[in-house]
C-alpha positions as CSV (number, residue, x, y, z in Angstrom):
1,M,78.4,-85.6,34.8
2,L,78.5,-83.7,38.0
3,A,82.2,-84.3,38.4
4,A,82.8,-82.9,34.9
5,E,80.7,-79.8,35.7
6,L,82.7,-79.1,38.8
7,R,86.0,-79.5,37.0
8,L,84.9,-76.9,34.4
9,H,85.2,-74.4,37.4
10,D,88.5,-75.8,38.6
11,V,87.0,-77.6,41.7
12,R,88.9,-80.6,42.9
13,V,86.5,-83.6,42.8
14,L,86.7,-87.2,43.7
15,V,84.0,-89.8,42.5
16,V,83.8,-92.8,44.9
17,E,82.2,-95.8,43.1
18,K,80.9,-98.9,44.9
19,E,81.3,-101.1,41.9
20,T,84.7,-102.4,41.0
21,E,84.0,-102.5,37.2
22,P,81.8,-100.6,34.8
23,P,78.4,-102.3,34.1
24,S,78.6,-105.2,31.9
25,A,74.8,-105.3,31.0
26,V,74.4,-103.9,27.5
27,R,71.1,-102.2,28.3
28,I,70.0,-99.5,25.8
29,V,68.9,-96.2,27.4
30,G,67.3,-93.3,25.7
31,L,68.4,-89.7,25.8
32,H,65.6,-87.1,25.4
33,I,65.7,-83.8,23.7
34,R,66.7,-81.7,26.7
35,S,69.5,-84.1,27.7
36,L,70.8,-84.0,24.1
37,E,70.8,-80.2,24.3
38,V,72.7,-80.4,27.6
39,L,75.3,-82.6,26.0
40,A,75.6,-80.3,23.1
41,M,76.2,-77.4,25.5
42,R,79.2,-79.3,26.7
43,G,80.6,-80.5,23.4
44,L,79.7,-84.1,24.2
45,L,76.9,-84.8,21.8
46,D,78.9,-85.7,18.7
47,R,80.7,-88.4,20.8
48,M,77.3,-89.8,21.8
49,L,75.9,-89.7,18.3
50,A,78.7,-91.9,17.0
51,H,77.5,-94.7,19.3
52,G,73.7,-94.3,19.2
53,R,70.7,-94.8,17.1
54,R,68.2,-92.0,16.5
55,R,64.5,-92.6,16.8
56,P,61.6,-90.3,16.2
57,A,60.6,-88.1,19.2
58,A,57.2,-89.8,19.5
59,G,55.2,-92.5,21.3
60,F,56.7,-91.7,24.7
61,F,53.6,-91.0,26.8
62,A,52.2,-94.2,28.0
63,A,53.5,-95.8,24.8
64,I,50.6,-94.2,22.9
65,D,51.7,-94.3,19.3
66,K,51.4,-90.8,17.9
67,P,53.7,-88.9,15.6
68,A,55.9,-86.1,16.9
69,P,54.2,-82.7,16.8
70,S,55.3,-80.3,14.1
71,G,57.9,-77.5,14.5
72,L,59.7,-78.7,17.7
73,D,62.1,-75.8,18.5
74,S,65.3,-77.9,18.8
75,P,67.7,-79.3,16.2
76,Y,67.9,-82.3,18.5
77,A,64.3,-83.3,18.3
78,Y,64.8,-87.0,18.4
79,L,65.4,-89.8,20.9
80,L,69.0,-91.2,21.0
81,G,69.2,-94.8,21.9
82,I,72.6,-95.6,23.3
83,R,74.1,-98.6,25.3
84,Q,74.5,-97.9,29.0
85,P,78.1,-99.0,29.2
86,V,79.0,-96.6,26.4
87,I,77.3,-93.6,27.9
88,E,78.9,-94.3,31.3
89,R,82.4,-94.8,29.6
90,L,82.1,-91.5,27.6
91,L,81.0,-89.5,30.7
92,A,83.7,-91.0,32.8
93,E,86.3,-90.1,30.1
94,H,84.9,-86.6,29.9
95,A,85.2,-86.2,33.7
96,T,88.7,-87.7,34.0
97,D,90.0,-85.7,30.9
98,L,88.9,-82.6,32.9
99,G,90.9,-83.8,35.9
100,A,88.3,-85.6,38.1
101,Q,89.5,-88.6,40.1
102,V,87.6,-91.9,40.3
103,R,88.0,-94.6,42.9
104,R,86.2,-97.9,42.3
105,G,85.4,-100.7,44.7
106,R,84.6,-98.4,47.7
107,A,81.3,-97.7,49.2
108,V,80.3,-94.9,51.6
109,T,79.5,-96.4,55.0
110,G,79.5,-93.3,57.2
111,L,79.5,-89.5,57.1
112,A,79.7,-86.6,59.6
113,Q,79.6,-82.9,58.8
114,D,80.6,-79.7,60.6
115,D,80.9,-76.1,59.8
116,G,84.1,-76.7,57.8
117,G,83.3,-79.8,55.7
118,V,82.3,-83.4,55.6
119,T,84.1,-86.5,56.8
120,V,83.2,-89.6,54.7
121,E,84.0,-93.1,55.9
122,L,84.5,-95.8,53.2
123,S,84.0,-99.5,53.2
124,D,87.8,-100.2,53.3
125,G,88.2,-98.1,56.5
126,E,89.6,-95.0,54.8
127,Q,88.3,-91.6,55.8
128,L,88.1,-88.7,53.4
129,R,87.6,-85.0,54.1
130,A,85.8,-82.7,51.7
131,R,84.1,-79.3,51.6
132,Y,80.9,-80.9,50.2
133,L,79.5,-84.3,49.4
134,V,76.8,-85.1,46.8
135,G,75.0,-88.5,47.0
136,C,74.5,-89.7,43.4
137,D,74.2,-93.3,44.6
138,G,70.9,-94.3,43.4
139,A,67.5,-95.4,44.7
140,R,69.0,-97.2,47.7
141,S,71.2,-94.2,48.4
142,A,73.5,-94.8,51.4
143,V,74.1,-91.0,51.7
144,R,70.3,-90.3,51.8
145,K,69.9,-92.9,54.6
146,L,72.9,-91.7,56.5
147,L,71.5,-88.2,56.4
148,G,68.1,-89.4,57.7
149,V,66.3,-87.6,54.8
150,G,62.8,-89.0,54.4
151,F,61.8,-90.7,51.1
152,P,58.0,-90.7,51.1
153,G,55.8,-92.0,48.3
154,E,54.2,-95.3,47.2
155,P,55.8,-98.7,47.4
156,S,55.8,-101.0,44.3
157,R,52.4,-102.6,43.6
158,S,53.1,-104.3,40.3
159,E,56.3,-105.6,38.7
160,T,57.5,-105.9,35.1
161,L,60.2,-107.9,33.5
162,M,62.6,-106.1,31.1
163,G,65.5,-107.4,29.1
164,E,67.3,-107.7,25.8
165,M,67.7,-111.1,24.1
166,E,67.6,-112.9,20.9
167,A,64.5,-114.6,19.4
168,G,64.1,-117.9,17.6
169,V,61.3,-116.8,15.2
170,S,61.2,-114.4,12.3
171,P,60.8,-110.6,12.6
172,E,57.5,-110.9,10.6
173,E,56.1,-113.4,13.1
174,I,57.0,-111.2,16.1
175,A,55.6,-108.1,14.4
176,A,52.3,-109.9,13.7
177,T,51.9,-111.1,17.2
178,V,52.8,-107.7,18.8
179,A,50.3,-106.1,16.4
180,A,47.6,-108.5,17.5
181,V,47.9,-108.0,21.2
182,G,49.4,-104.5,21.4
183,G,46.0,-102.8,21.7
184,T,45.1,-104.7,24.8
185,Q,48.4,-105.5,26.6
186,H,50.0,-102.1,27.3
187,R,52.7,-103.4,29.6
188,F,54.1,-105.7,26.9
189,W,56.2,-105.0,24.0
190,V,58.9,-106.6,21.8
191,R,61.0,-104.1,19.9
192,P,64.1,-104.7,17.7
193,V,67.3,-103.1,19.0
194,G,69.7,-104.8,16.7
195,V,70.0,-107.6,14.2
196,G,68.2,-110.5,15.8
197,L,68.1,-108.7,19.2
198,Y,65.0,-107.5,20.9
199,S,64.0,-105.4,23.9
200,I,61.3,-107.3,25.7
201,V,58.9,-106.0,28.4
202,V,56.3,-108.3,29.9
203,P,54.3,-108.3,33.2
204,A,55.9,-110.2,36.1
205,A,52.7,-111.1,37.9
206,G,53.0,-114.3,39.9
207,L,56.8,-114.6,39.9
208,S,59.0,-115.3,42.9
209,D,60.4,-112.8,45.4
210,R,61.8,-109.6,43.8
211,A,65.1,-110.2,45.5
212,V,65.7,-113.2,43.1
213,P,67.0,-112.1,39.8
214,P,64.8,-113.1,36.8
215,T,65.8,-115.8,34.4
216,I,65.3,-116.5,30.7
217,E,62.8,-119.1,31.8
218,D,60.8,-116.5,33.6
219,F,60.6,-114.5,30.4
220,R,59.5,-117.5,28.5
221,R,56.8,-118.4,31.0
222,Q,55.4,-114.8,31.2
223,L,55.4,-114.4,27.4
224,R,53.5,-117.6,27.0
225,A,51.0,-116.5,29.6
226,V,50.5,-113.0,28.2
227,V,50.7,-113.5,24.4
228,G,50.6,-117.3,23.9
229,T,54.1,-117.7,22.6
230,D,57.6,-117.2,24.0
231,F,59.1,-116.3,20.5
232,G,61.9,-118.8,21.2
233,V,63.8,-116.2,23.2
234,H,67.4,-117.2,24.1
235,S,70.8,-115.7,24.8
236,P,69.9,-112.8,27.0
237,R,72.2,-109.8,27.0
238,W,70.7,-108.6,30.3
239,V,67.5,-109.1,32.3
240,S,66.0,-107.2,35.1
241,R,62.7,-106.5,36.8
242,F,61.3,-103.2,38.0
243,G,58.3,-102.1,40.1
244,D,56.2,-98.9,40.1
245,A,57.5,-97.5,43.4
246,T,57.3,-93.7,43.4
247,R,59.3,-91.6,46.0
248,L,60.7,-88.1,46.4
249,A,63.3,-87.1,48.9
250,E,61.9,-84.6,51.4
251,R,65.1,-82.5,51.0
252,Y,67.8,-82.2,48.5
253,R,70.3,-80.6,50.8
254,V,71.2,-81.0,54.5
255,G,74.1,-78.6,55.2
256,R,77.1,-79.6,53.2
257,V,75.5,-82.8,51.8
258,L,73.3,-82.9,48.7
259,L,71.4,-85.5,46.7
260,A,71.0,-85.9,43.0
261,G,69.5,-88.3,40.5
262,D,67.8,-91.5,41.8
263,A,69.1,-90.8,45.3
264,A,66.6,-87.9,45.3
265,H,63.7,-89.4,43.3
266,I,62.5,-92.8,41.9
267,H,59.6,-93.6,39.6
268,P,58.6,-96.3,37.0
269,P,60.7,-96.1,33.8
270,I,57.7,-95.3,31.7
271,G,58.6,-92.6,29.2
272,G,62.4,-93.2,29.9
273,Q,62.8,-90.1,32.0
274,G,65.0,-91.3,34.9
275,L,68.5,-91.1,33.4
276,N,67.6,-87.8,31.8
277,L,66.3,-86.3,35.0
278,G,69.6,-87.2,36.8
279,L,71.7,-85.7,34.1
280,Q,69.8,-82.4,34.3
281,D,70.0,-82.4,38.1
282,A,73.8,-82.5,37.7
283,V,74.0,-79.6,35.2
284,N,71.7,-77.5,37.4
285,L,73.8,-78.2,40.5
286,G,77.3,-78.2,39.1
287,W,77.9,-74.5,38.5
288,K,76.1,-73.5,41.7
289,L,78.1,-75.9,43.9
290,A,81.3,-74.7,42.2
291,A,80.3,-71.1,43.0
292,Q,79.8,-72.0,46.6
293,I,83.2,-73.8,46.8
294,R,85.0,-71.0,45.0
295,A,83.5,-68.5,47.4
296,W,81.7,-66.3,44.9
297,A,78.2,-67.6,45.2
298,P,75.4,-65.3,46.3
299,D,73.9,-66.3,49.6
300,T,70.9,-68.1,48.1
301,L,72.4,-69.6,45.0
302,L,72.9,-73.1,46.2
303,D,69.4,-73.2,47.7
304,T,68.0,-72.7,44.2
305,Y,69.1,-76.2,43.3
306,Q,66.4,-77.7,45.4
307,A,63.9,-74.9,44.7
308,E,64.3,-75.6,40.9
309,R,64.9,-79.3,40.6
310,R,62.6,-80.8,43.3
311,P,59.4,-79.5,41.5
312,V,60.7,-80.9,38.2
313,A,61.0,-84.3,39.8
314,A,57.6,-84.0,41.4
315,D,56.1,-83.3,38.0
316,V,57.9,-86.4,36.6
317,L,56.6,-88.5,39.4
318,D,53.1,-87.3,38.6
319,N,53.3,-88.0,34.9
320,T,54.6,-91.5,35.5
321,R,51.8,-92.1,37.9
322,A,49.4,-91.1,35.2
323,Q,51.1,-93.2,32.6
324,T,51.1,-96.2,34.9
325,Q,47.3,-95.9,35.3
326,L,47.0,-95.7,31.5
327,L,48.8,-99.1,31.1
328,S,46.2,-100.8,33.3
329,D,43.9,-103.4,31.8
330,E,41.0,-102.3,34.0
331,P,37.9,-101.1,31.9
332,G,38.0,-97.6,33.3
333,A,41.7,-97.1,32.6
334,R,41.3,-98.4,29.1
335,A,38.5,-96.0,28.5
336,V,40.6,-93.1,29.6
337,R,43.4,-94.3,27.4
338,R,41.1,-94.4,24.4
339,L,40.0,-90.8,25.2
340,L,43.6,-89.5,25.6
341,T,44.5,-91.2,22.4
342,E,41.8,-89.2,20.6
343,L,42.9,-86.0,22.3
344,M,46.5,-86.5,21.2
345,D,45.4,-86.0,17.7
346,F,45.3,-82.3,18.6
347,D,48.7,-80.9,18.1
348,E,48.6,-78.8,21.3
349,V,47.9,-81.9,23.5
350,N,50.5,-84.0,21.8
351,R,53.1,-81.2,22.0
352,H,52.3,-80.6,25.8
353,L,52.8,-84.2,26.7
354,L,56.0,-84.5,24.6
355,E,57.5,-81.4,26.1
356,K,56.7,-82.8,29.5
357,I,58.5,-86.1,28.9
358,T,61.5,-84.6,27.1
359,G,62.1,-81.8,29.6
360,T,61.8,-78.9,27.1
361,A,58.8,-77.4,28.9
362,I,60.7,-76.7,32.2
363,R,60.4,-73.1,33.4
364,Y,62.3,-72.2,36.6
365,D,60.9,-69.4,38.8
366,V,63.4,-66.7,38.3
367,G,60.9,-63.9,38.6
368,E,58.2,-62.2,36.6
369,G,58.8,-61.4,33.0
370,P,58.3,-62.7,29.4
371,D,57.5,-66.3,28.9
372,L,61.1,-67.1,27.8
373,L,62.3,-66.0,31.3
374,G,63.3,-69.1,33.2
375,R,63.1,-71.4,30.3
376,R,65.9,-73.1,28.4
377,L,67.1,-71.2,25.3
378,P,67.1,-73.3,22.2
379,D,70.3,-73.7,20.3
380,V,69.7,-70.6,18.1
381,D,72.0,-69.8,15.2
382,L,74.3,-66.8,15.8
383,R,76.5,-64.9,13.4
384,Q,79.5,-66.4,15.3
385,G,78.2,-70.0,15.2
386,N,75.6,-71.6,17.3
387,L,74.6,-70.8,20.9
388,Y,75.5,-74.1,22.5
389,G,79.0,-74.0,21.1
390,L,79.6,-70.9,23.3
391,L,78.6,-72.8,26.5
392,H,81.2,-75.5,26.4
393,R,83.1,-73.9,29.4
394,G,80.1,-73.9,31.6
395,R,80.1,-70.1,32.0
396,G,77.3,-67.6,31.9
397,L,76.6,-65.8,28.6
398,L,75.2,-62.4,27.7
399,L,73.7,-62.1,24.2
400,D,73.4,-58.4,23.4
401,R,71.6,-57.0,20.4
402,T,71.7,-53.4,21.7
403,G,75.4,-52.8,21.5
404,R,75.1,-51.0,24.9
405,L,75.2,-53.7,27.5
406,T,78.3,-55.0,29.2
407,V,79.4,-57.7,31.7
408,D,82.3,-55.6,33.0
409,G,83.0,-56.8,36.6
410,W,81.7,-60.3,35.8
411,S,83.8,-61.1,32.7
412,H,85.7,-63.8,34.6
413,R,82.4,-65.7,35.0
414,V,80.3,-64.5,32.2
415,D,81.0,-64.3,28.4
416,Q,79.5,-61.6,26.2
417,L,78.4,-61.7,22.6
418,A,77.5,-58.4,21.0
419,D,75.3,-58.1,17.9
420,A,74.3,-61.6,18.6
421,S,71.5,-62.7,16.3
422,A,68.5,-61.7,14.4
423,D,66.9,-65.0,15.5
424,L,66.4,-63.4,19.0
425,D,63.4,-61.1,19.2
426,V,64.6,-59.6,22.6
427,P,67.3,-56.9,23.0
428,G,69.5,-58.7,25.6
429,V,69.5,-62.2,27.2
430,L,71.5,-63.4,30.1
431,V,71.9,-67.2,29.9
432,R,73.0,-69.3,32.9
433,P,75.6,-72.0,32.5
434,D,72.8,-74.6,32.4
435,G,71.2,-72.9,29.3
436,H,68.3,-71.3,31.1
437,V,67.4,-67.6,30.7
438,A,68.1,-65.5,33.8
439,W,67.2,-62.1,32.5
440,I,65.8,-60.3,29.4
441,G,65.9,-56.6,28.7
442,D,68.0,-53.6,27.7
443,D,68.6,-51.8,30.9
444,Q,72.2,-52.0,32.3
445,R,71.3,-51.4,35.9
446,A,68.7,-54.2,35.8
447,L,71.3,-56.4,34.2
448,D,73.8,-55.6,36.9
449,D,71.3,-56.7,39.5
450,H,70.7,-60.0,37.8
451,L,74.4,-60.6,37.2
452,A,75.0,-60.1,41.0
453,R,72.0,-62.4,41.8
454,W,73.4,-65.3,39.7
455,F,77.1,-64.6,39.6
456,G,78.1,-62.8,42.8
457,R,79.5,-59.4,43.3
458,A,81.3,-57.5,40.6
459,T,85.1,-57.5,41.0
460,H,85.8,-53.9,39.8
């Protein structure tokens, strides 16, 4: 995703991938509302929808089963389940179609940086030279370790098995068993993900060393221990185990080297936020790094990546910590869960937790002003189409209802739409390439100041 964002701004980019082949495990991942909006902004959503299944935007927070709150301000107010190999293939095709290069079967083994760039050493002995390097290399990030960036937090204290497999009993029997134990076993579920195929999560207590991959027999044993039956599970598509380790990188940038995705933050997969958090890191960083490389970035622009995204990750870590506690079988945790379940009957509480999980509540600190300032702008209808259809190129956008504002001097980086929409109740809105609102008002001088802040000096 980051490679594609950089290519939108004509930056030469190379993706170095340790694995020789794309993932073979057919794990289904979930795309939340904000990620669906980001994909719509780049013209990618229709491709994803063709390969995914929509589910209601509900039941995310600690798996507490509540319906979605009313009136969510997005046309993409659902969860899209999509197979991991498919989303990786579609994103790779998008990046390479835009001109990105990908080299597989090479791992980063060393790096050194100076005032002019970064030298990267690969596992095959090749050395590469680049202006900047971004470590998108996961929880065990080699780039983060080579940088010496601290990764404080809590180690894993409990582990869980997760996988997709077939079952040897009827759907009715599975549903009855799940209903019978679901109120007491919050780290257990069996959910259909296809004809005869189920996603299964079950505690891994008492199993062997985490370094040993789980087996189908491990699932059978744990299912029998937790719910009294193994459902006759067989023919696994993929199996894995995960812990509840929670860590956040001390820094997202050291000179010309940056971190994104799981290289910068890890947390339990409760609520399905990890993939979404990484995609949104990439879209926040892409245009800022491109501006730095293309030499038009204001002095502080690249630093706003850490300033904006690290607090978002910290909030995700906190809400997954809270959800982990709510899954405990301890009496105190069960009492808190019952209380929160009652509170979620209030629409305001349910909405707050849903917006936290789905990323739609994020507000970056871009200065004082109306509540919309710093937030993402929903995909409002415009007389000329829809908003996100105007953001496919990854440029800024001025929506002007006054007929007096202009982006002259920045028109090579910012588009303008006059007489924009009656759906907007503000005179003028400056939208960043990531869809967040950078300025609201009707004064040209103030607009010029904010254009310079986010898009560099005027060229006239």
